[in-house]
N, C-alpha and C positions, 0 to 999 in steps of 0.2 A: 504493500500499500504506499502511496505517496501523500505526504502531508505538507501543507504550506509551511515554509520556513518562517516561523514567528520571530526568529532571532535577527532577521533582516531589518534595518532601520525602516521606519514607517515610509520614507520617501523611496525605498527600494522594494516596496511590496506591490503586488497586484491589486489594481482597483479599476473599476470600469464606471463610466459616467452613466451608462444605461445597462444596469446588470440584467434586467428582464430580457433585453434584446440579445445581449451576449449569451445568456443562458439558452435561449431559443436557437441561436446559431450554432451553439456547441452541441445541443441536443439533450440538455439536462434541465431539470426544474429550477426555477429562480431560487427557491429556498435551499436546494442542494448546493448550488454555486455559492450562495452566502455561507453556508456551514463550511464548506471546503476553504473559502478565503479567510474564515475567522479561526481556523484550526480545529474546529469541532468535529469534523468528519474527513476521513481519508478517501482516497480515490484510486482508481486504476491508473496505470501508466498512460493509457490512450487519452484519458479525460485530462489528466495533468498536462499532457502535450498540448491538446486542444486549447486548454485555458491559457497556457504559456504563450502559444502562438497568436491567440486572439488579442493578447496584451501587447506583445512584442515579437513581431515575426523573425527578428535576428536573435532572440534569447534561446536558451536551453532549458530543459526541465530543472536541472541541477541549480540554476540561478534563482529559483523561486520555491522549489520543493525539496523535501528530504525523503529518503526512502526509509521506511521502518518495516522490518519484517515481523511477523507474528511469532 
């Protein structure tokens, strides 16, 4: 599972002006995106990739997420 890296400074974290629109483009529910971005929920690699690329097309998953194995 991939979790948002909450140790990143606030100015280096993912945020979207229109979270509902972004969630629809990614194919997840708006509440799910909110939980992921707030660190309350983990996600699969593909979703982490989509969130990362929606925010910054030149970024990598590791720039914003950390991987935690169960």
